[in-house]
N, C-alpha and C positions, 0 to 999 in steps of 0.2 A: 309477337315474339312471346312465349310466356316464360316465366321464372322457372328455374331448375327445383326439382322436389327431392328432398331428402327422407332416407327410410332409415329405421333402426332396426338390426337384426335381432329378432326375440330370441330367448333363450332356449327355444324348443322349435327352430327353423327344420323344415323338412325340404330335403332337397331329393328331387324325383325325376326320373326321366318321362317322355311322353306316355308310355306305356303304365306310367304310375310305380314304377320299381324304384325304391330308394336308391341313390347313388352318393358316392362321395362329393362333397363340396369342391375338392380339387379337381374334379373333371369339368368344371365349369371355367372355361378359359376367357380371357378379355376378348371381347367382339361378339361371343356366343348370344343367340338370341334366347331370351328366358321370358317366362311369364311369372310376374311377381304378385303374390296373394297376401294382403295385408289387413290388418284391423285398425281402426281410427280414422281421422280425418284431419283437416286442417294441418297444424304444425306437427302433430304426433301420428305418425304412421309405423306401425310394428309389423315387420314382416313375419309371416308364418309358415309360407310355402314358397318354393321357387322350384319350377317345371323347366327343365331343359327342352327347349324345342327342336331336337336335332334328333 
C-alpha cells in the first residue's frame, strides 16, 4: 500500500479538456478522471495543469 500524495494548486493552474481548450474548473466534478501535471518532487508538488479526460 502506498501513502497518499498531496498536491498544492499553483497560482496559475490551467484547466483544459482533452482537446487542449481552456475550461472552467467548476466543470470538473467529483469522480471525474483527470491528468494532473505538476512541478516539484517529494513533499512539494505544485499543480500547474489539469486535463479533464472526458
